[in-house]
C-alpha positions, 0 to 999 in steps of 0.5 A: 147794231145793224152791222153786227146783225148782218155779220151774224146773219152771214155767219149763220147762213155759212153754217147752214150751208156747211153743215151737210158737208160736215155730215157727209163722209167718204167710204174710206174714212169709216170702213175697211174694204179689206174686212168684208162681213156677212150677217144674218139677223132680225131687223130692229129699226129702219131709218129712211133718211138723207143723206143715207139709209140706216138699219139695225139687226139683232144678230145671234152668235153661235153661243146665243148672245144677241148683238145689235149691228148698225148698217149704212146704205146709200141715199133713199134715191139710190135705193129706189133706183135699185128697187127699194121702197120704204116698205121693202124691209120692215122691223121683224124681217130676217135678212142676210146682209153682205157688207164691209166692217167699220175701221174702229171695230164697232158693230157698224158696217156699210151694206153692199147687198141685203137678201130678204130671208122670206123671199130670197130676193137680193137687193143692192144697198147703193153702197158708197163702197163703189164710190170709196175714192170719192169724198 
């Protein structure tokens, strides 16, 4: 019984250590650097978490159709170095995002910069595109 418990603990610890590696991905695996995108919309959600900050926009096309887009930014500490705080972008803010489209064609992109429409302030998004050759 003691031996099987020891094996279980070792396997469990190995899974906990490996889990962050499974969650992390390279830019090139998910985004197409040949497909830049610029979108303007209203922030609907901000997730300020490690390993990446995500935010979501309702984007209205010329025909009036609203589509929700998801944007990945860098880690919180990288954003803080770029001038961000948790309160820089809030639900309801209008922003313009420059980024790179997802390879799978979904409404997902890697943000390169975000311009706050009310102030015109443009902030870098600590994008992983700069490190696209690093897994």
